[in-house]
N, C-alpha and C positions, 0 to 999 in steps of 0.2 A: 598541766596547762590547758585551758580549752582553745581549740583551734576556731577559726573566724566562721567556718560555717556551724559550729556549735553556739558561737555567740549570736550570731544572726538568729538563729532558731529560738533560742531564750529570748530575745528582744520581741519575736514576732509574737511569743507565748505570752509574753508580758504585758504586751501592747493590746493583744486581744483580753487577757483578762481585766486590766484597766478598763477597757471598752465596755465589757460586762459588768463592771462594778457601776460605772457611771450611770448606765442603763438603768441598772437595779435601785441605785440611789435616786436617779431623778423619778421614776416610777413612784417609788415609797414616798416620796415628797409632795408628789402630786396627788397620791391616792389620800394621805393622811391631812394635807391640807385642804382639800376638795371634801373628805368626809366631814372635817370639822367646822367647814364652812355650810354643809347643807344639813348636817345633824340636828337632829332636834331633841336629843336626849340632855338630861340634867347637866350632865359633864361637857358635852361638847359646848353647850350654851355658855357654860362657865369659862371653859378655856377661850372660847370665840371673843368673849366680851372685850371690845376695844383693838382686837386684832384682826378685825376683817380686811383690811387694806393690806396688813402685811403678810396675811395668808394667801390673797389674791397674788400679791407679788412672789411669794414663793412658787405658787402654782405656774405662774407665767415664766418663771426662770426655769423651772424645772421642763416646760415645754420645750423653752429656747434650747436647752442642754440636748433636748432629744433631736430637734433641728438642727442643731449642730453636728451632732452623731450621724444623722441621716446624711447631710452636706458632705461630712468626710468621707463617708463611704463611696459616695457618688463620684466625690473628685478622684479617690482613689481608683476608683472602676475605671474612669475615663482615663486616668491616668497610664494605667496599664493597659488599656485596651490601645491607646496610640503607641505606647512603647511596643506593643505586639506588633501593631500593622506596620510601624516603620522598620522594624526586624525583618518582618515577612516582605516586605518590599526591596529590600536590600539583600534577601537570601541569606540572612544569619540566623544561627540556631541559637545564640547566647546574647544576651543584652545586659547592659547595666542601666539602672535608671539615672536621668539627668537630675540631680538635686537642686538644679538652679531654673528648671522648668516650673512654668507659673501654677500647675496643677499639683506638682509635688509639693511646692513649698505652701500652696493652700492647704491641701490636706494634712501638712504638719502642723499648720496654724490653727487649722481647724479642731485637731486632736487636741494639742494643749489649752486651747480656748475651752474647751468642753469640759476638761479637767478642772480648771482654774475656776470656770463658773459653776460646776458642781460643789465645788469646796465653798465658794461663797455663798450659794443658796442654801448650803447645809448648815453654815456657821450663822447665817442670818435666820434661819428657822428656830436653831436653838436659841439664837438670843432672843428672839419673839417669846418661845416658850417659856424661857427661865424669867423674861421681865414679867410675865405675869404669874409665875408660880412664886418667885422672890418678894 
């Protein structure tokens, strides 16, 4: 049976992996949608026909996901920094995070928001392409 530190370590690992996947998918969606929009090859022109607005939306959603990812890490940094400063001011060597602190809650909200938004953007992209192919 795993101990609490092992569970926390696994949770941190999984969180990191999810964030990496989100960034990879967002960058991929951005690259493919932008490539189709500016492409002049016959294949790109055939795929884009009538999908210009949808592909722009996909690109914008991908950029929004990346901005949410950045905001999450900025909030996390500020949360950790604030917690560290408070512990140093009190002379403590061990701390616990306050899950009710607004920065902590915001970073959690941003984490889940970027995950759901990338799923939505990916689904929207697949639906766009399938609508053109089928």
